[in-house]
C-alpha positions as CSV (number, residue, x, y, z in Angstrom):
1,M,43.3,49.0,81.3
2,I,40.3,46.5,79.5
3,T,39.7,44.5,76.4
4,Y,37.3,43.4,74.6
5,K,38.2,40.0,75.3
6,Q,38.3,40.6,78.8
7,A,34.5,42.6,79.0
8,G,33.6,38.9,77.2
9,V,34.0,39.0,73.8
10,D,36.5,36.9,71.8
11,I,37.1,39.1,67.9
12,E,39.8,36.6,67.1
13,A,37.5,33.1,68.0
14,G,34.6,34.9,65.5
15,Y,37.3,35.5,62.8
16,E,38.1,32.1,63.1
17,V,34.8,30.8,62.7
18,V,34.5,32.6,59.8
19,R,37.5,31.0,58.2
20,R,36.2,28.0,59.4
21,I,32.9,28.1,57.8
22,K,34.1,29.7,54.4
23,K,35.7,26.0,53.7
24,L,31.9,24.6,54.3
25,A,29.6,26.8,52.4
26,K,29.9,28.3,48.7
27,G,29.0,31.9,48.1
28,I,30.1,34.3,51.1
29,G,30.9,37.3,50.0
30,L,32.6,40.5,51.9
31,F,29.8,42.1,53.6
32,G,26.6,39.9,51.8
33,G,26.4,36.2,50.6
34,L,26.1,35.8,46.4
35,Y,23.9,33.9,44.9
36,P,23.6,34.1,41.3
37,L,20.4,34.4,38.9
38,G,20.7,35.2,35.5
39,K,23.2,38.3,34.8
40,Q,22.8,39.6,38.6
41,Y,23.3,37.9,41.8
42,L,21.5,38.0,44.9
43,V,23.3,39.3,47.8
44,G,22.1,38.3,51.2
45,A,22.6,39.4,54.8
46,T,21.9,38.4,58.2
47,D,22.7,40.2,61.2
48,G,21.6,41.3,64.6
49,V,22.1,43.9,67.2
50,G,24.3,42.3,70.1
51,T,24.3,43.7,73.5
52,K,23.0,47.0,72.5
53,L,19.7,45.6,73.4
54,K,21.1,46.0,77.2
55,L,20.7,49.3,77.1
56,A,17.1,49.5,75.7
57,F,16.2,46.8,78.9
58,M,17.9,49.1,81.0
59,L,16.3,52.6,79.8
60,N,12.7,50.7,78.9
61,K,13.4,51.9,75.6
62,H,12.5,50.1,72.3
63,Q,11.6,52.4,69.6
64,T,14.6,52.4,68.1
65,I,16.4,49.4,68.4
66,G,14.6,48.1,65.0
67,I,16.2,50.7,63.4
68,D,19.4,49.4,64.5
69,L,18.3,45.8,63.3
70,V,17.9,47.3,60.1
71,A,20.9,49.5,59.6
72,M,23.1,46.4,60.2
73,N,21.7,44.5,57.4
74,V,20.8,46.7,54.6
75,D,24.2,48.4,54.9
76,D,26.0,45.3,54.3
77,V,24.2,44.9,51.5
78,A,24.5,47.9,49.8
79,A,28.7,47.8,50.7
80,M,28.5,45.1,47.8
81,G,27.0,47.8,45.5
82,A,23.4,46.0,45.6
83,K,20.1,47.6,46.1
84,P,18.2,45.9,49.4
85,L,14.9,44.8,47.9
86,F,13.2,43.3,51.5
87,F,13.8,42.8,54.8
88,L,12.8,40.2,57.9
89,D,13.0,39.9,61.3
90,Y,13.6,37.4,64.3
91,I,12.0,38.2,67.4
92,A,12.9,35.8,70.6
93,L,11.3,36.7,73.5
94,Q,10.9,35.9,77.4
95,K,6.8,36.1,77.1
96,V,5.2,37.8,73.8
97,E,4.0,41.2,75.5
98,P,1.8,42.6,72.3
99,N,2.9,46.5,73.3
100,L,6.4,46.0,73.6
101,V,6.4,44.0,70.2
102,E,4.3,46.7,68.8
103,K,7.1,49.4,69.9
104,I,10.2,47.1,68.3
105,V,8.4,46.6,64.8
106,K,7.6,50.4,64.8
107,G,11.4,50.7,64.5
108,I,11.8,47.8,61.9
109,V,9.2,49.6,59.9
110,E,11.0,52.8,60.6
111,G,14.6,51.4,59.9
112,C,13.0,50.0,56.1
113,R,11.3,53.1,55.0
114,I,14.5,55.1,55.5
115,A,16.7,52.1,53.7
116,G,13.7,52.2,50.6
117,V,12.9,48.1,51.6
118,E,10.1,45.8,52.1
119,L,9.5,44.8,55.9
120,V,7.9,41.3,54.1
121,G,7.6,39.0,57.1
122,G,8.8,37.7,60.2
123,E,9.0,35.5,63.0
124,T,8.3,36.3,66.9
125,A,9.2,33.3,69.3
126,E,8.3,32.9,72.6
127,L,11.2,31.0,74.9
128,S,10.0,31.4,78.8
129,D,12.9,29.5,79.5
130,M,15.9,31.3,77.1
131,Y,15.7,34.7,78.6
132,Q,14.9,36.6,81.6
133,K,11.9,38.2,82.2
134,G,11.6,41.6,80.2
135,E,14.4,40.5,77.5
136,Y,14.3,39.3,74.4
137,D,16.8,38.6,71.4
138,L,16.8,40.8,67.7
139,A,18.2,39.0,64.5
140,G,17.2,40.7,60.9
141,F,17.4,39.4,57.3
142,A,18.2,41.4,54.0
143,V,18.5,40.5,50.1
144,G,19.2,42.5,48.0
145,I,20.4,42.4,43.9
146,V,22.7,43.9,41.7
147,D,24.1,43.3,38.1
148,R,27.1,40.7,38.1
149,D,29.3,43.0,36.3
150,K,28.3,45.7,39.1
151,V,29.6,43.8,42.2
152,I,31.6,46.3,44.6
153,N,34.4,43.9,45.8
154,G,37.6,45.9,46.0
155,S,39.4,43.7,43.5
156,K,40.1,47.0,41.0
157,I,41.9,48.7,44.0
158,K,44.9,50.6,42.7
159,E,47.8,52.0,44.5
160,G,47.0,55.8,44.4
161,D,43.1,55.7,45.4
162,R,41.9,57.6,48.1
163,I,39.8,56.8,51.2
164,I,36.9,58.2,52.5
165,G,35.3,58.2,55.7
166,L,31.5,59.3,56.2
167,A,30.5,59.7,59.7
168,S,28.7,57.7,62.4
169,S,25.9,58.2,64.5
170,G,27.8,57.1,67.4
171,L,28.8,53.6,68.4
172,H,26.6,51.8,65.7
173,S,25.7,48.6,66.6
174,N,29.0,47.2,68.2
175,G,31.2,47.5,71.3
176,Y,28.4,47.6,73.2
177,T,29.5,45.0,76.1
178,L,33.0,46.7,76.4
179,A,31.7,49.9,76.6
180,R,28.7,48.7,79.4
181,K,31.7,47.0,81.5
182,V,33.9,50.4,81.2
183,I,31.0,52.9,81.9
184,F,28.5,51.2,83.9
185,D,31.0,48.5,85.9
186,Q,33.9,50.2,86.7
187,A,32.7,53.9,86.5
188,K,29.4,52.9,88.1
189,I,28.0,55.5,85.8
190,Q,24.0,55.3,85.6
191,P,22.3,54.9,82.6
192,R,20.6,58.2,83.1
193,D,23.4,59.7,84.4
194,K,23.8,63.2,82.5
195,L,27.8,63.6,81.9
196,E,29.6,67.2,81.5
197,D,29.6,67.7,77.7
198,F,26.8,65.6,76.7
199,D,23.4,66.9,75.9
200,R,21.4,63.8,77.2
201,P,21.8,61.4,79.5
202,I,24.5,58.6,78.9
203,G,22.1,55.7,78.3
204,E,20.5,57.7,75.8
205,E,23.4,58.7,74.4
206,L,24.8,55.2,73.7
207,L,21.0,54.0,72.1
208,T,21.8,56.4,69.6
209,P,20.0,54.4,66.5
210,T,22.7,53.1,64.0
211,R,22.9,55.2,60.9
212,I,21.4,53.7,58.0
213,Y,23.8,54.4,54.7
214,T,22.0,52.8,51.8
215,P,20.1,55.6,50.5
216,L,23.5,57.5,50.3
217,I,25.2,54.8,49.0
218,L,23.3,53.8,46.3
219,G,23.1,57.0,44.9
220,L,26.9,57.3,44.9
221,I,27.3,54.3,43.2
222,K,25.2,55.8,40.4
223,K,27.3,59.1,40.1
224,F,30.7,57.9,41.0
225,K,33.1,55.2,40.0
226,I,33.2,53.6,44.0
227,K,35.9,50.7,44.3
228,A,35.4,49.6,47.6
229,I,33.0,50.1,50.7
230,A,33.5,48.7,54.2
231,H,30.9,49.4,56.6
232,I,32.0,49.6,59.7
233,T,31.0,47.3,62.0
234,G,32.3,44.6,64.9
235,G,36.5,44.8,64.1
236,G,36.6,47.7,63.4
237,I,38.2,49.9,60.5
238,P,41.2,47.7,60.5
239,E,39.1,44.6,60.2
240,N,36.2,45.8,57.7
241,L,38.5,47.9,55.3
242,G,41.0,45.1,55.5
243,R,38.4,43.1,53.7
244,V,38.4,44.7,50.8
245,V,41.8,45.6,50.1
246,P,43.5,43.2,47.8
247,A,46.5,41.6,47.3
248,R,49.8,43.8,46.8
249,R,47.7,46.7,48.1
250,Q,47.7,48.2,51.5
251,A,45.4,51.3,53.2
252,V,47.0,53.7,54.7
253,I,45.0,55.9,57.0
254,E,46.1,59.3,59.0
255,L,44.6,59.1,62.2
256,N,43.9,62.7,62.7
257,S,42.0,62.9,59.2
258,W,38.7,63.3,61.3
259,P,37.3,64.0,65.0
260,I,36.4,61.2,67.4
261,P,33.7,61.9,68.8
262,R,33.5,62.2,72.7
263,I,31.7,58.9,73.3
264,F,34.3,56.8,72.4
265,R,36.7,59.3,74.1
266,L,34.9,59.3,76.6
267,I,35.2,55.1,77.0
268,Q,39.0,55.3,76.4
269,R,39.2,57.1,79.1
270,L,37.3,56.2,81.7
271,G,38.6,52.3,80.8
272,D,42.1,53.2,79.7
273,V,41.7,51.2,77.1
274,D,44.4,50.9,74.6
275,H,44.2,52.9,71.5
276,E,44.6,49.5,68.9
277,E,42.0,48.1,71.2
278,M,39.5,51.1,70.9
279,Y,40.2,51.3,66.6
280,K,39.5,46.8,66.3
281,T,36.2,47.2,69.0
282,F,34.6,50.5,67.1
283,N,34.3,52.5,64.3
284,M,35.5,55.3,66.0
285,G,33.2,58.3,64.3
286,L,33.0,56.4,60.4
287,G,30.2,54.0,60.1
288,M,31.4,53.3,56.1
289,I,34.4,54.1,54.4
290,L,34.7,54.2,50.6
291,V,38.0,53.7,48.2
292,V,37.7,55.9,44.9
293,E,40.4,56.9,42.0
294,A,42.3,59.9,43.1
295,K,40.6,62.1,40.0
296,E,37.3,61.3,41.5
297,T,37.9,62.5,45.2
298,D,37.2,66.6,44.8
299,R,33.9,65.7,42.8
300,L,33.0,63.4,45.3
301,M,34.0,65.2,48.5
302,K,32.0,68.7,46.7
303,H,29.2,66.4,46.0
304,L,28.6,65.0,49.6
305,A,29.4,68.6,51.1
306,K,26.2,70.2,49.1
307,K,24.2,67.1,50.1
308,K,25.4,67.9,54.2
309,E,27.1,65.0,54.5
310,T,30.2,64.9,57.1
311,A,32.8,62.9,55.1
312,Y,36.7,62.9,55.7
313,L,39.4,62.3,53.3
314,I,41.0,60.0,55.6
315,G,44.2,57.9,53.6
316,E,45.1,56.3,50.9
317,I,45.8,53.0,49.1
318,A,49.6,52.0,48.6
319,R,52.1,48.8,47.9
320,G,51.8,46.6,50.9
321,N,50.8,43.2,52.2
322,R,47.0,43.9,52.5
323,E,46.8,45.6,55.6
324,V,45.3,48.7,57.1
325,I,47.7,50.8,58.6
326,I,46.6,53.6,60.9
327,I,49.4,56.4,61.3
């Protein structure tokens, strides 16, 4: 049995860093930071792709990793109810190779196109003594805008509200240190191996681009009263949904209310990963979670079905102590 911490990532240490930073910096929000601008807020977010980059190195495929970078940022902004406006990137390489940088930026441009934002600039840094040959790191920055009275932060959540999960495209951009440890190090599977029940090599399956929900979310906000939006990234469902649950409430999630994609079952089986550890590390098939009033649920689900979106009614809000309970 292996944990994320044993694989090399200490989530609790990350939470402690956030707690300490919040004491030092004002304006830190839930998924994006808030900056007052008249009757509106600018909402800023920054994130990277993590060790999913290792897959890009292994397979020498760099065309889609930029989509992941955009997704991780714009969806954090949209989760606050804000419309992302523009995006900037930072690319740090062992050596600047124009062909490689062009492939990365093409992915970023495609992500911006999907999200409906402008790529307005960035930085490319050659750090020869920081990275191994052929390696690089990415960071992204997105800024959006929202009216002050339209910020979505979960403050209006009440008992009986329903919880809806939107399907993910795979691991998205979290949990790759554990996934790689299990699949490649422990099970000795090679990135180009094709496993039973998978339509393509396992490395390509893991490299599936992160779903960008921003256009969908912005459309839903206009038509429905969305009380909270949780972008399911590092920390999985418990940590990210937990951010938007107010005091004296808890989110109760029904475990069997959505199908767990096979890639997660493969990781759990090969690594004998504990059930709770899986849900704390991965999105488990849900990349975005919405909280809505019970009376809005049927209409919202029908709307999503009409748009051919894969969505599941996964639970409801109950009285409690600001927890996320998966039963």
